[in-house]
C-alpha angles and dihedrals in degrees: 000000000000117000132199104290147151112224121201121207102200135333092238091053093062090071103076124181114257118256113256095208137039121312127228098211100168145012110308093012139270097328095028091241102109092246118136104203099187119118130208092060124152117273092204133001120263121251108290093022133278119319117262104221095193146350126211125188118247135164130235126316148117097228119116120226125258120214123203140148096354096315137097120212127196136159130224143161134245120197119232117256107284094009121129132191113240114259089232107070090206094055104111100158098112135038112245111214121228143109136268118221139199113208129196121196135182107259097218099044108020091234115150112249102178142339134202124199138182137180112266125166114205124222100164138102118267091017102181093126149295119338105199124091109230117253117222121200139147095353098314138095121214123201135181117205125214090254097051107269111144112197134187111199133173106264089214102048110009093240113157114248100173141340134198122195107205093201093057101035097041105019088241126169113212114245116257091266094036134245105328106152103112109229117248130211116227113176104299094346134095106202127192143142111275109162133216132099111328091350106087087133127016139191117215130191104258092217101045108015091236117150113255099178138337129200149183134018125236129170087231135029106224122195109255123122115220129258121229115212145143121245138141091020093298138098105241138191109210119201129190110212129175093258104028147006109234139172128220137188099254093215098052107017089237115153116246101178142339135198128189119257133163126208117191114233086010084278105155106138112149124090106240111265123222121206111176107309093341132095124203124198128167139167144170126333101022093309112157138158131188113192129188111217114230109243098201101048137355111291144089145236122219110235097176138346131196090346112179119230092016133092116353138253115240124203117176101004128076107229121236125228118208117174108317095334130085120207124198150132117268122223087261092055108252122125115241137190114207130190120234127257098002094056087223114162107237093186147336128221140163085238118181093346092069086207124044115227134165112293088007107185135202120153111231121215124166120220114179110311094339139057138235117217123193102203128206087243088070090254123139106214133191116204150142131249121197136152087263097055153284118305120190116212102175145335137199131186107236105160141034119244101244099161127071131216131167094352098309135091115251144163112218106184127122114236127225123223118208142142089011089302138104119226115199138159143195127188094291108033149026113213138189117214124197112229100164115135 
């Protein structure tokens, strides 16, 4: 039987060339805002589509890659010998034995540099593999597995530095779709949703894994990473939970304010979005919430809540705010533009999906005055989003759809954009795509 281990490929492979362009070291990029700031990127794809520079084999998972210091990191899952996932993705009666892995590749060649694996039985819905994009900082890579295993590894060698099991330490029960709130670095703290009594969200020392503070109780965990912002004369960390939206002092974990919210099926996934003095949060089954931040002291005013025919309710995709407009896919698939703070829908379009369907997914990243969308169809799409509508510029098929959801084939993995390239995976391979002009 395999045991927890770090496997090294070759000593020479550990010295990877430094990236010549920007990195993408975490979910949503360097500033965690889904903006790709590199220039010199293609206006349209060449005939036949963009060139794939390399392909590397991986196993199943939903986690996007992270790119930093000449290396690419991604997580996946391997079933134990003889194990089989249930045919019904909502069947969680039994724990399915297997292993989660952290993989490190050379950014220039796709050669595997190291891998780290640990036993991890899955008892969650849609159990293909881990959800969270690795976070790379200060010579370490931090990963959160689908069953609540938070690891800190050496980014260079894959050696384990510390590990916290949320089930053991906090008595937490994984959410129905597993842990999916990408950990975030704040100074010396790694912060993420953990679950359990008084530990809905926890801050850990990034060097040791020791708990710094824990806060809040919610019956369910949810999936939404927090937002850091300043309002009411105070730095705040705003968290969308299944039963409330609340703000904490990120240094102490002290609660600053809380307002009720209710997400059907515990499905609150998006990080809250701030536009001016306003805060937008939304989740499954027409749930939506527009708040106004208090300018004098920490607190909020509810402008509208669960308003039918207004705003939208995202599922898999983080919406994007540009000016006073928020763009995003609704739970039913269509792409909407909504006005802030009214929540008025300015337009509706199938967008990069071509055909809107339930939980329709395309990951939205801005580059200059246009956007790159990685659609669930395996297409990379270039387009524009304005208050007047969606305009498609070009598209190319870059990956096969190896997953399944709601009777259709999909690939639900956020890409990384770095060094004038796109890095994206499905359940079989990780690829590097040349997007230089």
